[in-house]
C-alpha angles and dihedrals in degrees: 000000000000093000090050092053092051092050089049093053092050091049091052091055096051098079090050092051091047090050091051091051089054094053128080106242118218123192119229113265112256094167107124095166089122089061119082135188115238119194111221117199126183120217109205097185090114091052108026094165095053117123108182119174094216138359126224125206123190117201114205128191120238089262089060098252120134115256103175144347115216124187120199120204092208127065088219092064137241143210127307121196110218143167114254111268147085123303143180116214137212120182141180141151119285140209095063122161100200100035129062135186122250133181140048100219132068098242094042101047114118142166109228135188118245124241118268136180117255094243097039095115088059091051093246129134097197124101126248138195112287121241116255117284092012103094092112097038119107115239110235137169119258108254126251116241108297126198115190147150149161137247111202102209144349133172119215110205120211120245092009120128128207098035114157143167130200119215123196114206122198130188113277095186128073124219120241127191124186114187122191113194133184093037115176129207095020110173141155090244094069119074119207141193137158144209134208126205135215098037130148113249098188142056119205106210100194090054094035093224141106123253147134129118115316111273139194113233123202112217136185123252118218122206103227096177139330093296106026135077125185133191114198118183144139131237136174087242141287138264097035091174104041128296111334136181115259124209124189109204124194116205124197133197087238088068094248117126136186130209121208121189103221097165094117095053093044094052096042097046109140093215114037090192093057109031118186122193123186124201118187117204135016126174109200121203118257117262113291142148123317121260124268122233096259129068096242116113097037111144122240116285117263105216115203127180115216115206121224119264 
């Protein structure tokens, strides 16, 4: 019985072997001569204090379509393996928690801020009254520091060693500081956060400018001492659709909130890359109960106009 089974198995294999003999066999193509290594170096002279975890380079074809996304684990650069041809390049830092990439074409590619709840900096999930003139604005996180840039054109030549390109990132985000001095009733029992309106939630790399629809950005408030609060955050810019009003709203865990019109200081800032806003005077409520998840029970808005410096 065993010999019969062996003869049967051999017989079953014969047609396959015969078929293979009758076919023209072609080896798989291992010719990668059309692929070329391109050394990518980053020149940080325009942002010497930058400390990105990774860097991302997008290679676009001349028609604007995306060819390849390459992420380098070193801020100094690395090697990208590409087909020979011409490319346009957009680049920025990677591994960001509050900013994500959007777009598949050169002219449409943007970095955009992710959605965030209004009270997120306070660690709350509940909603809260919106600042004035912001009812239709999306609520987005303030971006992390972003360093970005463009490289108009490069040609990668086949079978040519030692090809390299140097990219020079610069900071795409501006720094904002809002200081509130002469604060009364400061205590550890009151939690605080803030929000600012009329900010730009996107950065368009090909055009090297901020944009998008105006957004409201929740920001954290830091207790500097017993009478001073400071909000330090970054944004791609403000007033993406012409000159807009800006309100800085302070929220408290006692469900009392304060609106400050800071439009004048925002629009007259001497350095748009480092904007400083000063608010003088804030009387916090005395310690009370924590807020409930809904927006009912919030006290009436205290509207305060802040004169220009």
